[in-house]
Every structure is written in structure tokens, then in C-alpha cells.
C-alpha positions as CSV (number, residue, x, y, z in Angstrom):
1,M,180.2,99.3,143.3
2,P,177.3,101.3,141.7
3,D,175.4,103.7,143.8
4,P,171.8,102.3,144.5
5,R,170.5,105.8,144.2
6,D,171.4,105.9,140.5
7,K,168.3,104.0,139.5
8,F,166.2,107.0,140.7
9,R,168.2,109.7,139.1
10,P,166.4,111.2,136.1
11,K,168.3,110.9,132.8
12,A,166.6,114.0,131.4
13,G,166.1,116.5,134.1
14,L,162.4,116.6,135.2
15,A,161.0,115.2,132.0
16,S,159.8,112.1,133.8
17,I,157.1,113.9,135.8
18,D,154.6,113.2,133.0
19,D,156.2,110.1,131.7
20,A,157.6,112.1,128.8
21,G,161.0,110.5,129.6
22,A,159.7,107.1,128.6
23,G,162.2,105.4,126.3
24,R,165.2,107.2,127.9
25,D,165.5,105.0,131.0
26,P,165.2,101.2,130.4
27,E,164.8,100.5,134.1
28,R,161.8,102.9,134.5
29,D,160.3,101.7,131.2
30,A,160.5,98.1,132.4
31,W,158.9,99.0,135.8
32,L,156.1,100.9,134.2
33,G,155.5,98.1,131.8
34,S,155.3,95.6,134.6
35,L,152.5,97.6,136.2
36,R,150.3,97.4,133.1
37,S,150.4,93.6,133.2
38,R,149.6,93.3,136.9
39,R,146.3,93.3,138.8
40,P,145.6,96.6,140.5
41,E,146.3,95.2,144.0
42,E,149.7,93.8,142.8
43,A,150.5,97.0,141.0
44,V,149.7,99.0,144.2
45,R,152.2,96.8,146.2
46,L,154.9,97.5,143.6
47,I,154.3,101.2,143.9
48,D,154.5,100.9,147.6
49,E,157.9,99.2,147.3
50,R,159.1,101.9,144.9
51,L,158.1,104.6,147.4
52,N,160.0,102.8,150.1
53,M,163.1,102.4,147.9
54,L,162.9,106.1,147.0
55,Q,162.7,107.0,150.7
56,A,165.7,104.9,151.5
57,A,167.7,106.5,148.6
58,Q,167.6,109.9,150.3
59,L,168.0,111.9,147.0
60,G,168.0,115.6,146.7
61,A,164.8,117.6,146.3
62,A,164.9,117.9,142.5
63,E,165.6,114.2,141.9
64,T,162.9,113.2,144.5
65,I,160.3,115.4,142.7
66,A,161.2,113.9,139.3
67,E,160.8,110.3,140.7
68,L,157.5,111.2,142.5
69,G,156.1,112.5,139.3
70,M,156.7,109.2,137.6
71,I,155.2,107.3,140.5
72,L,152.1,109.6,140.6
73,H,151.6,109.1,136.9
74,A,151.8,105.3,137.4
75,L,149.4,105.4,140.4
76,T,146.7,107.3,138.6
77,G,147.1,105.0,135.6
78,V,146.5,101.9,137.8
79,L,143.5,103.6,139.5
80,A,141.9,104.5,136.1
81,R,142.4,100.9,134.9
82,H,140.8,99.6,138.2
83,E,137.8,101.9,137.9
84,A,137.2,101.0,134.2
85,A,137.1,97.3,135.0
86,R,134.9,97.7,138.1
87,I,131.8,99.9,137.4
88,R,130.0,99.8,140.8
89,D,126.7,101.3,141.8
90,E,126.3,100.0,145.3
91,I,127.1,102.1,148.3
92,A,128.9,99.4,150.2
93,V,132.4,98.3,149.3
94,A,133.5,94.7,149.7
95,P,136.3,94.3,152.3
96,F,139.0,93.4,149.7
97,E,138.0,96.4,147.6
98,A,138.0,98.7,150.7
99,D,141.6,97.6,151.4
100,L,142.6,98.5,147.8
101,V,140.9,101.9,147.9
102,G,142.5,102.5,151.3
103,A,145.9,101.8,149.7
104,F,145.2,104.2,146.8
105,L,144.2,106.9,149.3
106,M,147.3,106.3,151.5
107,H,149.7,106.5,148.5
108,F,148.1,109.8,147.3
109,K,148.5,111.1,150.8
110,R,152.1,110.0,151.1
111,I,153.0,111.4,147.7
112,A,151.4,114.8,148.4
113,A,153.1,115.1,151.8
114,W,156.4,114.3,150.1
115,Y,155.9,116.9,147.5
116,L,155.3,119.5,150.2
117,E,158.4,118.5,152.0
118,A,160.5,118.7,148.8
119,A,158.9,122.1,147.9
120,E,159.8,123.5,151.3
121,A,163.4,122.5,150.8
122,V,163.7,124.5,147.6
123,V,161.6,127.6,148.3
124,P,162.6,130.2,145.7
125,R,165.4,132.5,146.7
126,W,167.2,135.2,144.6
127,Y,170.4,133.2,144.9
128,R,169.0,129.9,143.5
129,R,166.7,130.9,140.7
130,S,167.4,127.6,138.9
131,Q,165.3,125.9,141.6
132,D,162.1,127.8,140.7
133,S,160.8,125.3,138.2
134,V,161.4,122.5,140.6
135,Y,159.4,124.3,143.2
136,D,156.5,124.9,140.8
137,V,156.4,121.3,139.7
138,A,156.3,120.1,143.4
139,L,153.4,122.4,144.2
140,I,151.3,121.5,141.1
141,Q,151.9,117.8,141.3
142,G,151.3,117.8,145.1
143,A,148.0,119.6,144.7
144,T,147.0,117.2,141.9
145,A,147.7,114.2,144.2
146,V,145.4,115.8,146.9
147,L,142.7,116.3,144.3
148,H,142.8,112.7,143.2
149,R,142.6,111.7,146.9
150,I,139.5,113.8,147.6
151,E,137.7,112.7,144.4
152,L,138.4,109.0,145.1
153,A,137.1,109.2,148.6
154,H,133.8,110.6,147.3
155,R,133.6,108.0,144.5
156,V,133.2,105.4,147.2
157,Y,130.8,107.6,149.2
158,A,133.3,108.2,151.9
159,R,134.3,111.4,153.7
160,S,137.2,113.5,152.5
161,S,140.1,113.7,154.9
162,P,140.8,116.9,156.9
163,S,144.5,116.3,156.4
164,A,144.0,116.4,152.6
165,W,142.4,119.9,152.8
166,R,145.2,121.1,155.1
167,L,147.8,120.0,152.6
168,L,145.8,121.7,149.7
169,C,145.5,124.9,151.7
170,R,149.3,124.9,152.3
171,F,150.0,124.4,148.6
172,T,147.7,127.3,147.7
173,K,149.2,129.7,150.3
174,M,152.8,128.8,149.1
175,A,151.7,129.5,145.5
176,L,150.1,132.8,146.3
177,A,153.3,133.8,148.2
178,R,155.4,133.1,145.1
179,G,154.4,136.5,143.6
180,G,155.7,138.2,140.5
181,D,155.3,137.3,136.8
182,D,157.2,134.1,137.4
183,G,154.6,132.9,139.8
184,E,151.5,133.7,137.7
185,Y,151.3,130.3,136.0
186,L,151.9,128.5,139.3
187,Q,149.1,130.5,141.1
188,T,146.7,129.9,138.2
189,E,147.3,126.1,138.3
190,I,147.1,125.8,142.1
191,E,143.9,127.9,142.3
192,R,142.3,125.8,139.6
193,L,143.0,122.6,141.4
194,H,142.0,123.9,144.9
195,A,138.8,125.4,143.4
196,R,137.9,122.2,141.6
197,A,138.3,120.2,144.8
198,L,136.1,122.7,146.7
199,L,133.4,122.8,144.0
200,F,133.4,119.0,143.9
201,E,132.8,118.9,147.7
202,L,130.2,121.7,147.6
203,A,128.2,119.6,145.0
204,D,127.7,117.0,147.7
205,P,128.8,114.0,145.6
206,N,127.6,111.6,148.3
207,R,124.1,112.3,147.1
208,L,124.9,111.6,143.4
209,R,124.7,108.3,141.6
210,P,128.1,107.1,140.1
211,A,127.1,108.3,136.6
212,A,126.3,111.7,137.9
213,S,129.5,111.8,139.9
214,E,131.4,111.3,136.7
215,L,129.4,114.0,135.0
216,L,130.5,116.3,137.8
217,R,134.1,115.5,137.3
218,A,133.9,116.0,133.6
219,Y,132.0,119.3,134.0
220,L,134.6,120.7,136.5
221,K,137.5,119.6,134.2
222,R,136.1,121.8,131.4
223,H,134.4,124.7,133.2
224,G,136.0,124.6,136.7
225,P,138.9,126.9,135.7
226,L,136.4,129.8,135.8
227,A,136.4,129.6,139.6
228,R,139.3,131.1,141.5
229,I,140.9,131.1,144.9
230,V,141.9,134.6,146.0
231,Q,142.7,136.4,149.1
232,S,139.8,138.3,150.7
233,R,141.5,141.7,150.4
234,S,141.4,141.4,146.6
235,L,137.5,141.6,146.7
236,S,135.4,144.5,147.7
237,V,132.8,144.1,150.5
238,D,130.0,144.1,147.9
239,D,131.7,141.4,145.9
240,R,132.2,139.2,149.0
241,R,128.5,139.3,149.6
242,Q,127.4,137.9,146.3
243,P,126.2,134.3,145.7
244,G,129.0,132.0,144.8
245,V,131.7,133.6,147.1
246,Y,132.8,131.5,150.0
247,V,135.4,132.1,152.8
248,L,137.6,129.2,153.6
249,D,138.8,128.4,157.1
250,C,142.4,127.8,158.1
251,D,142.2,124.2,156.9
252,G,141.1,125.3,153.4
253,R,138.0,123.1,153.4
254,R,135.2,124.5,155.6
255,V,133.4,127.2,153.6
256,R,130.8,129.6,154.5
257,R,129.0,132.2,152.4
258,A,131.0,135.4,152.6
259,A,127.6,137.2,153.0
260,S,127.2,135.7,156.5
261,G,127.6,139.1,158.2
262,S,126.8,137.7,161.6
263,R,130.3,136.1,161.7
264,G,132.1,139.3,160.8
265,E,134.3,140.2,157.9
266,P,137.0,137.7,157.0
267,A,140.6,138.5,157.7
268,A,142.5,140.3,155.0
269,G,144.7,137.2,154.3
270,A,141.8,134.7,154.4
271,L,141.3,132.6,151.3
272,V,138.1,133.0,149.3
273,L,136.5,130.8,146.7
274,D,135.1,133.0,143.9
275,A,132.7,130.9,141.7
276,R,130.7,133.8,140.2
277,Q,132.0,133.4,136.7
278,L,131.3,129.7,136.8
279,L,127.8,130.3,138.1
280,A,127.2,132.8,135.3
281,R,128.2,130.3,132.7
282,L,126.1,127.6,134.3
283,E,123.0,129.9,134.2
284,R,123.7,130.6,130.5
285,Q,123.9,126.9,129.8
286,R,120.6,126.2,131.5
287,A,118.9,129.1,129.6
288,G,120.4,127.8,126.3
289,L,119.2,124.3,126.9
290,A,115.7,125.6,127.7
291,A,115.8,127.6,124.4
292,G,116.8,124.5,122.4
293,V,120.4,125.5,121.7
294,D,122.7,122.7,120.6
295,P,124.6,121.4,123.7
296,A,127.9,121.4,121.9
297,R,127.7,125.2,121.4
298,L,127.2,125.5,125.2
299,G,130.2,123.4,126.0
300,L,128.1,120.5,127.2
301,P,127.9,116.8,126.1
302,R,125.2,115.5,123.8
303,E,123.1,114.0,126.6
304,A,122.6,117.5,128.1
305,R,119.2,117.5,126.2
306,Q,118.0,114.9,128.6
307,P,115.8,116.0,131.6
308,D,118.1,114.1,134.0
309,F,121.1,116.2,132.9
310,Q,119.2,119.4,133.2
311,D,118.1,118.4,136.8
312,F,121.8,117.7,137.4
313,L,122.7,121.3,136.3
314,K,119.9,122.7,138.4
315,G,121.3,120.9,141.5
316,L,124.8,122.3,140.8
317,A,123.5,125.8,140.5
318,S,121.5,125.5,143.8
319,R,124.5,124.1,145.8
320,W,127.2,126.4,144.4
321,Q,125.1,129.5,145.0
322,G,124.9,128.7,148.7
323,R,123.4,125.8,150.6
324,R,119.9,126.5,151.9
325,G,119.0,126.0,155.5
326,R,117.1,122.9,156.5
327,K,113.4,123.1,156.0
328,H,112.8,120.9,159.0
329,S,114.7,120.6,162.3
330,R,116.3,117.3,163.1
331,N,115.2,115.4,166.2
332,R,117.3,112.7,167.9
333,F,115.5,109.4,167.6
334,L,117.4,106.2,168.4
335,P,115.3,103.1,168.0
336,R,116.3,100.2,165.8
337,A,114.6,99.7,162.5
338,T,114.4,97.3,159.5
339,V,114.8,98.6,156.0
340,A,113.7,97.0,152.7
341,V,115.4,98.4,149.5
342,G,114.1,98.2,145.9
343,F,110.6,98.0,144.5
344,E,110.2,94.3,144.7
345,E,111.5,94.2,148.4
346,V,109.1,97.0,149.4
347,L,106.2,95.2,147.7
348,A,107.1,92.0,149.7
349,R,107.2,94.0,152.9
350,L,103.8,95.6,152.3
351,G,102.4,92.2,151.4
352,A,103.8,90.7,154.6
353,R,102.3,93.4,156.7
354,R,98.9,93.0,155.1
355,T,98.9,89.2,155.9
356,G,100.5,89.6,159.3
357,T,103.6,87.6,158.3
358,R,106.7,88.3,160.3
359,P,109.8,89.5,158.4
360,T,112.0,86.8,157.1
361,A,115.5,86.0,158.6
362,A,117.1,87.9,155.7
363,D,114.9,90.9,156.4
364,A,115.7,90.7,160.1
365,T,119.5,91.0,159.5
366,D,119.0,94.3,157.7
367,R,119.1,96.3,160.9
368,W,119.7,100.0,161.2
369,L,119.7,102.7,163.9
370,I,117.6,105.8,163.3
371,I,119.9,108.5,164.3
372,N,117.6,111.4,163.5
373,E,114.2,112.1,162.0
374,S,112.3,115.1,160.7
375,A,109.2,115.8,158.7
376,A,111.2,115.3,155.5
377,G,112.9,112.0,156.3
378,F,115.3,110.0,158.3
379,G,119.0,109.5,159.0
380,L,120.1,105.9,159.4
381,S,123.3,104.3,160.7
382,Q,124.4,100.8,160.0
383,L,123.8,98.5,162.9
384,A,124.5,94.9,161.7
385,S,125.9,93.5,158.5
386,P,127.3,95.7,155.7
387,P,124.6,97.0,153.4
388,R,124.6,95.2,150.1
389,G,122.8,96.1,146.9
390,I,121.9,99.6,148.0
391,R,122.3,102.6,145.7
392,V,121.7,106.3,145.9
393,G,118.3,106.8,144.4
394,D,116.8,103.5,145.4
395,L,113.2,103.2,146.7
396,C,113.1,101.9,150.3
397,C,110.8,101.5,153.3
398,V,111.6,102.0,157.0
399,Q,109.8,100.5,159.9
400,A,111.0,101.4,163.4
401,D,110.8,98.7,166.1
402,G,107.6,98.9,168.1
403,R,105.8,101.1,165.5
404,A,103.2,100.1,163.0
405,E,103.9,102.8,160.5
406,L,105.9,101.7,157.4
407,H,107.5,104.8,155.8
408,L,108.2,104.9,152.1
409,G,111.2,106.9,151.0
410,L,114.1,107.4,148.6
411,I,117.8,107.1,149.5
412,R,119.1,110.5,148.7
413,R,122.5,110.5,150.4
414,A,125.0,107.9,151.5
415,Q,128.2,107.8,153.4
416,F,130.3,104.6,153.5
417,R,132.9,104.9,156.2
418,S,134.1,101.4,156.4
419,P,132.7,97.8,155.9
420,H,131.1,98.2,159.4
421,S,130.0,101.8,159.3
422,S,127.5,103.4,156.8
423,V,125.0,106.3,157.0
424,L,122.0,106.8,154.8
425,G,119.8,109.9,154.3
426,I,116.3,109.1,153.3
427,E,113.7,111.5,151.9
428,L,110.2,110.6,152.9
429,I,107.5,110.0,150.2
430,G,104.7,108.9,152.5
431,S,103.7,106.4,155.2
432,N,101.5,103.3,155.3
433,G,101.6,102.5,151.6
434,E,99.3,99.9,150.2
435,R,100.1,97.2,147.7
436,C,97.6,97.4,144.8
437,E,97.4,96.4,141.1
438,V,96.6,98.4,138.0
439,I,94.9,97.1,134.9
440,D,94.7,98.5,131.4
441,P,90.9,98.6,130.8
442,S,91.4,98.6,127.0
443,R,92.9,95.1,126.9
444,D,91.4,91.7,127.3
445,G,92.5,89.3,129.9
446,H,92.6,91.8,132.7
447,A,93.9,89.3,135.3
448,R,96.9,88.5,133.1
449,D,97.7,92.2,132.6
450,A,97.6,93.3,136.2
451,K,100.7,95.0,137.3
452,P,101.7,95.5,141.0
453,V,101.9,99.1,142.3
454,I,102.1,100.9,145.6
455,R,99.5,103.4,146.5
456,V,100.8,106.2,148.7
457,G,97.8,108.4,149.1
458,R,98.3,112.2,148.9
459,L,101.7,113.1,147.5
460,P,103.9,115.7,149.2
461,G,103.0,119.2,147.9
462,R,99.7,118.1,146.4
463,T,96.3,118.9,147.8
464,T,94.3,116.6,145.5
465,G,94.8,113.3,143.8
466,S,96.6,110.2,145.0
467,G,99.9,108.7,144.0
468,L,101.3,105.4,142.9
469,I,104.8,104.0,142.8
470,C,105.4,101.5,140.0
471,S,108.2,99.9,138.0
472,A,109.5,102.2,135.3
473,G,107.4,102.1,132.2
474,D,104.5,100.1,133.6
475,V,102.1,103.1,133.5
476,G,101.8,105.7,130.7
477,E,100.8,109.3,131.2
478,G,97.3,110.2,130.1
479,E,96.1,106.7,130.2
480,P,93.0,105.5,132.1
481,V,93.7,102.6,134.5
482,L,91.7,100.3,136.7
483,L,93.1,100.5,140.3
484,V,92.4,97.3,142.2
485,S,92.8,97.7,146.0
486,A,91.3,96.5,149.2
487,D,88.6,99.2,148.7
488,G,87.5,97.6,145.4
489,T,88.1,98.5,141.8
490,R,87.8,102.0,140.4
491,L,88.7,103.8,137.3
492,A,91.3,106.6,137.4
493,R,93.3,108.7,134.9
494,V,97.0,109.1,135.0
495,A,97.7,112.8,135.2
496,G,101.5,112.6,135.3
497,V,104.4,110.2,135.4
498,A,107.9,111.1,136.7
499,P,111.0,108.9,137.2
500,V,111.9,109.5,140.9
501,A,114.2,106.6,141.7
502,N,116.3,103.8,140.1
503,D,113.9,101.9,137.8
504,V,110.9,103.4,139.6
505,D,108.2,105.9,138.5
506,L,105.9,108.1,140.6
507,V,102.4,108.3,139.2
508,L,99.8,111.0,139.9
509,L,96.2,109.9,139.6
510,E,93.1,112.0,139.2
511,P,89.7,110.3,139.6
512,E,87.6,110.0,136.5
513,P,84.5,112.3,136.5
């Protein structure tokens, strides 16, 4: 009777870790082929069955690592296919999709933990040098699985798991302990993966729109290897105090600026993220773009010429150099509130307030809890139904129960914890906006050309002039407009237009002399 473990035994050593062994094992080729024709949820179930069968087979460490490599390759392929078919901007995840994402995360966690167990079983010793390559593969593939898990969590605006960071820290410490010329490649690869995960988290991806999140991943794939994970004793005191140098805690995730002298010097064996070379390249890229250098010569995509991309790079530089303290203290503030999201919804809410109309039933179900407030904005926690149609960068308005003020803001940060738990961070633009209309005075038929806008009064940081919020492209810079409001009609000039939200422009007006 054939041994059931034979189906998991690699036919060509460890070649199957990157699917290079395809074509040498008909059973594996058939299994991989079946995944390509299945829906993602079905493919994930087959991968789960394969993992259970591998666990029951109780193979040796080398055979287990080879099989895990093939399974990890298959899992990342299914995930890529799923993401390509479902381009999603909304913060909330539908329950069925949340279950699928949870399955992906659980499989990455299980595979990474299994790699760690296998690596610990074959720790290099002088009397078993043949196991060194098996050990290296286990650490690199395990760290890769953790990186996939962290990135996936942030792609659905979730929090990364503390257990993922503990695993990654363990992989890094094992690689650094390898030592010698034989361990140089291993250390370089593990440092690269750990640094990339930390830089991804430091960039605060939960405040990025999906497109910007993909730009971040692409940027780190190309330029992230410039950052390193080293032990603190390898850096001088002066080096540790420079921007871009962070000390990691024992879990390998929580970072603080090494210049924070109030907390004392880090222990000699503490891990440190050194991103100084990456920051230097980032600054050269920003300077080159400002000077008109071709993005390709700077290692950047063609769209790097666009202002949005340059703002993206500016944000990365600010966060990787060290997070700034909050400008305003937070105050606990726990009333319930209603939220309207999107330009049209905000216009409707302003119109209802002007006429004294009560919110509709649909509006009333969009209930949130204000968990903190400051002069800069609000933190909201989901209170009722899952938020639908909400994206990072959307215009919104917030009205606390029992208060007349209607606050206009932008959704700057989101955290989707589950279908019944979400948190939003809202940056305040102004309060008590007014629904108005603008008309191009150079055209006939003014009534037909009237476009709805929101007047917000004095803009943050401006001492003169008023501001309007309008649909993108409705108002052009330098143009005179007629502003029709409850105060009457007056002529004003558009001093500046800037896109500040999804499909929304912020307009600065200056009165005509």
C-alpha cells in the first residue's frame, strides 16, 4: 500500500518553493491547475484542505518547507487574482468578502508559524551543514508570508496583528544570529522584508486611498531595500539620533525615534530600523521632480510628474522622518451624531437644515459615536449599520445630537475592524456651511448655468477671503463668478482652486474691487 505522505514529497529537492518544479510532479501540477479555474473562495478552501493534509502527513522539516513553499505560491496567486477582479474603494467590506479576507489572513498566519517551527527544527549546526539552505528558505519564505499578511490587513483598512510582528521579529533575530559569510544573503533578505513591513506601517496606509496604497507597495518594492534592520550596537550614538532611525520594541513593531533621549539609550541587542539612505533617495527624487528631471531617471513611474504623486512623496518623507506630535489635544466627547458623506449628500443635508426638514430615515440610520474631538477634527466610531459607500478622501458633514452646528470635513483616516466596527478620522474644514450657487457672468441664461456650491466662510490658515466647495471642474481659477446666496448676489473672483477630496475642489474667493 503506498505511503500517503508520498504525494507531499518533493521530486526535485526544494525546487517547488517557487513553483519551479512545475511539470515534474503531475499531482501538484493538477492541484495548482485546479486552483486557477476556481473562484477565490473555493480555491482558499482547497488550500485549507491541503494544509490539513500536510499536517496529518507529519513529514520532515525539509519536505514540509518544500510543500509550504508551493502552497504559499498558490495562496499569493489566488489573492492576486481576487484583488485584480475586485477593485474596491469603499472602507467597509461586505460580510462575505470579510470572511474571505479573514481566510487569507489566517492561512498566511498558519504558514508563517509553520515555517518558524520547521526552521527551529533545523537550526544550523556544524555537524549538519546540509540543512543550512533549508533553514534559509524557511526564514525567508516565513517572513514573506508575514509581509503579505500585514499588507493585506492594511489594504482593507484593518489593523495589523501583533502576532504577525512577533513572528517577523523572531525571523529577523534568527537571521542575525546566523552570522558568517554563509548567513549574509539570509540577513540581507530578512532585513529587507522586515524593513519593508515597518515602512509600510509607518506610512500610515489607513489614511491612503487604494491607488496610493498600491503606489506605496510599488515604491517599497523598488526602493525599500535601501532601509536596513540592524542591532543598535552597530550604530554610533550620533547615528541613532538622526531622522529616519527607529528603535523597535521586543515585538518588532512598535517603533520610536532613537533620538528620544528621555527614554534612555536602547539596549545593545535592540533592533533598529535605519531608513536614512531611503530618505536621502526620496529627497533627491523630490528635488529632481521639482527641477523637471524625467521620472524614469529618478526610478519613478511616469505619473510622478502629477501633483498628487508629489504630494504622496512629501507625505512619505514626513512620516518616515518621524511622526510629528499632535497640534491639538484630544478631548473625550461621546454624543451620538449623524454623518452625510459625498458632495450631493452634504448639499442635501445643508438644504434640509435651511428649510427645517428633519433627516430622512436613511440619514437617521447613519449613526456614529464621536469618540474624541479637537480643534482639527473628530474621531468617529460606528454605532449602527456598516458604513457603505465611504472612501478615504470623501467630503462629509457631522452633526452631533443636540447641537445646531454642522461641521464640514474630509475623511482622512479609516480603520475597518469588522462588519460591525469601524473608526473614521475626520479633518475639519469649517462649520455651518451654506448652500449657494455660482453663475458664470459671461454666459447667457444664468439660471440654467447655476451650479450648486457650499460656502464655508474663512478657510483654515487664511485671514482674508472666503471659500467654496464645489464639484471638481465646476469652477476655474482666475474666473469671475456671481455668487448667489441668502445674502443676495455679488461678484467675486476665483483666486485659487485645489482638489482636496474625491471629485471635490476647494475654491478661494477674493471680492472684486
